[in-house]
N, C-alpha and C positions, 0 to 999 in steps of 0.2 A: 500261582498262589496269591490269594487276596492279601492286601496289605492295608490295614486301617491307618489313616492319618488324621491328625487333628487340624482343623482350620480355625484360626484365632479371630473370629468375628463375633460380635454380640457379647452378651454378658458372660457366656461360657463358650469354650471351644466345641465345635461340632465335629462329629466323626464322619469321614468320607471313606468308602471302600474303593480300593484300587486293585487291579489284577496283579500289577507288578510295579517295580520301581520306575520303569520308564513311563508308566501311566501317571505316577506321582509327579514326575517332572512336567509332563504335559498339563496336568491339572493346575499346577502352580503357575505355569506360563499363561495358560488360557484365562485364568481368573485374575492375573495381575498380582499374585501373592508373593512373587519372588523379585529378584533384581536382575534377572537375565542369566544368572549362573546356576548351575545345578544345586539342589538343596539336599540335605539329609532328611529322609522322610520322617516327619514327627509322629511316630507311632505312639499309641497310648502308653506302651511300656516305657519308651524313651522319655516322653513327656512326664510320666509319673515319677520316674527317677529324678528328673530335673526339679520337679515340684518338691520332692523330698529334700533335695539339696538346698533349695531356697528356704526350707524350714518354716514355711507359712502355709496356711490352708489355701487350696486352689483359688477360692473366691476372694482371698484377701486383697483389698484395694491398695495398690502401691501409690496411686495418685489419680487425679481426675483432670479432665479438660472441660471446665464448666460451659464454655462457649458451644461445645459440641454435645454436651450431655453424655460424655464418655468416661467410663472408669477403666483403668488399666489394672488388671489383676495379676496375681502370681502365675496363674495358668496361662494367661496371655503371654507373659514374659517367657515362660518355659517353652511354649510351642515355637515361638520365633527364635529362641536361643538354640533349640535343637535343630531347627531348619537351617540355621546359620552355621552349624557344625561345632557349637561350643561344647567343651567338656563340662561336666557337672561341677568341677572345681571352680569354675568362673562365676557361679551363681551369686555369691555375695557381692562381687564387684558389680555385676549387672543390676542387682537390687539397688545399690547405691546410685548407679548411673541413672536408672529410671526415676528414682525418687527426686534426684536433682533436676532432671529434665522437666518434670511435671510441677516443679515449684513455680508459682506465678511470676517471680522475678526473672526467671530464665526466658520467658516469652516463647513458648513452643512454636508459635506461628512464624517465628523468625526463620525456621528451617524450610518454609514453604513459599517465601516471598520471591519477588522478581530477581533479587540479587543472588549472588553465588555463595551461599553459606550452607554449612552443615554442622551438626553437633559434634564438636571436638571433645573427646574424653581424655583427661590427663590423670593417670593413676600414679599415686605416690605412696611411699612407705613400704612396709614389709611385703605387701602383696606383689610388688614388682618381682622380687626374687622368688617368692613362693609359686607364682604362676608362670615363671619364665617369660615375662613380658619384655619386649624389646625396648631398650632405652638408649641404644647406641647407633651403629652404622645403619644407613637406610631407614631412619626413624619413621618416616611416613610411607615407607615402601612395603613390598610384600615379603613373605618368607617366614612369618612368625604366627603360629596358630592363635595364640592368645590375643594379640593385637587385632589380627584379621577378623576373627570370629566374634569377638566382643563388639568391635565396631560394627560388624555386619548385623549382629543381633539387634542392636539399637535401630539401625536403618530399617530392618524388616518390621520391627515393632511400630515405628513411626508410620510406616506405610500401611500395615495391615490392621492396626488397632486404632491409631491416632488419625488416620485418614489422609496421610501425606502421600497420596498417589501421584506419581509424575504426570504432568500435563492435566491433572484433574484438580486437586487442591494445591499440589506443589507446582507453582508457576515460575520457578526459577528460569531466568532467561538462558543462562549457560550451564549453571551448576558447576561442580568441579569433582575430581575423582574422590574426594572425601565423602561424597554422598554414598559411595559403596561401603565405606567404613572409615572412621576417623578416630583412631584410638592410639595414643602414645603413652609412654611411661617416663617418669622422671628418673634420671640416673642416680641411684642411691649412693654410689661410690664416688662419683665425681661432682656431686653437688656440694659446694663449700658452705652452704647455709642449711637452716632447718628444712625439712621436707615441706613441699608446697602446702599440703593440707594443714600442717602445723602452723605455718605462717598465716594461713587464712582462718585461724581460730580453733582448729580441732586438735588441741594439744593433748587431750586425753585419749586419742585414738591412734592406733598403730598404722592405719592405712586410710586413704581417702581418695575420692574421685572428684575432680573439678571438671565441670562441663561448661562449654563456651560455644556460642553460635559464631563460627568463624569462616572466613574465606580461605582460599588455598594459601599455604605458606609462601612467603617471599624471602628468598635468600639474601642475607647480608654478609658479604664476604670481606674480611680484612685479615689477611695472613701475612702482612708485611709490617705490622706494628704490634708490640706487646704492651703499649702504653694505654691507659684507660681512655684518654681523650679521643684519639682516632677510632678506637673500637666503638665507643659510645656514639660518636658522630656517624659512623657507618650504619649502625643499627637505627639511630634516630632518622637518618635519611630514608631508610626503608619504610618507616612509619609515615612518611610525609605524603605519599599519594593517597591520602585518605579523604573522607568527606569533610574533615575539619568541623565536625559538629559535636565533638567531645565524647567519643565513645570509649570503649575498653579495648585494649590490645593484649594479646598474649605474645610474649617474647620468649622464645626458646633459645637460651644461650648455649652455644656449643661449648664443650668442656674446656677448650683452649681459651676462649674468651672469658668464661666464668673464672678460670684459674687466674688469668691476668688481672681481672677486676678485683677478685678477692685478695690477691697478693699485694695489691696497692692499698688494701685496707677498706675497700668499699663493701658495705653490707647490701643485702637485697633491697632494703629501703633506699639506700643511696642510689643504686642503679635505677630504681623506679623514679626518683626525683630527677635525676640527670636526664633520663629519656623523655620525661614529660616536658622539661624545659627545652631540650635540644630539638624536639620535634615541632616546635612552634614555627608559624610562618606569619608574616605580616599580611593584612588584608589587601595591601597594594600588590604584593607578590601573587596572592591568590587571584586577584583581578586580572593580572597579566596572563595568568594561566587559564583564564576563562572560567574560573570557579568562584567568582564573586561578582555581584552586580556592577555593571559598568558605571564608573564615576563614583563608586562608593568605597574604594579602597584607600587605606592610609598606611604610610610607612611606620607609623607609631602605634598602630592598633594590631594586636596579635591574636591569633587563634591557635589553640593547642590541638594536636591530633587526638590526645586522650583527655578525658574530663578532668583528671587529677592524677597525682602520682599513684594513688591507690588503684586507679583504673589501668595501670600497667602491670599485668600479671607476669611475673618472671619465674621461669623454671629452667632447669638445666638438663640437656639430653643431646643425643646425636653422636656422630663419630668424633674421635679425639685426635685425629692426625692433622687436621687442617683448621684454619681460622674462619669458620662459618658460624653464624647464628641464623635464626629464622624469625620473621615477624608474621603474625597471623592477624590480619585486620578484622574488624567487627562488622556486624550487619548494620547497626544503627547506634545512635547515641542515646544517652539518658536511660531512664528506668525501663524502657520497653524490652531490653534484652541485656541481662547482666550475667556474669559468670557465677556459678553456684557450686559450692563444695559440700559434699555429703560424706559421712564416715562409712567405711566398709563394715557391715555388721559381722560380728564374730559369734 
């Protein structure tokens, strides 16, 4: 039985006829449209239902890549979301994610450079409960359809529409597993402060998506102290193997660490300031580590891992039984790649 599938290339999706689903899988593998895993055939009917859920015309432009002369449309998103296995309920979150990724300040090219970065999505607010997103144990791991397929949909879109084909435009030396999908949620019950999207200026919105071009998470373990000082020192130490060129970091506080810091009276802004200061290193120390020009280091000159306290993005998620947090290093410093937060449309 023939199965029509949509291929998201060019200004509109093209229809390709396949005899059966196994031929669909071969088609995607042969043309480099997938990620090596099986896809859900994006039939016209499935794509049509997803476009309806997006609630925009198929040709509506969600964003553009001026350097490549590419527009990303609602139909492009629908095709790749279906192929990734997304439910139609995820459409609004994906619209917010794609709009954020295509904002100039995000620097979409950061997902294709030689370093090991991938677009991290952090979903906060009411959407976390509504979509059953995982914000707890095995935060970056498998087992949750919403996290897995939303992250995968963005990866397929970057590859099939934005040109980020591995070893072609995507020249990452090693990559990391987040290139399959890198989607987490903030824990709405164990966050002692305002939701992340609210803290980043979206006070009128119930849900938001923050995107960040990040490396793989680095564990910061301290389960032998409930005092703020040692916890902050442990997390700051995990920030220190950075480029020291003043980038942005995402810090995912584990619930135990977040509770200890909040119980001591620290606000999210206090945590940002503390981590910015504690992650500094002298240029002499950097020189001894081979990360500063020989003879140019000074014990009185310091470089911070993050550009400023505002460049430490703090959220709360993960399992709540042990004293772990996670640090996600950036691609590069400065305005070339910044975290972007977009509201989830309702």
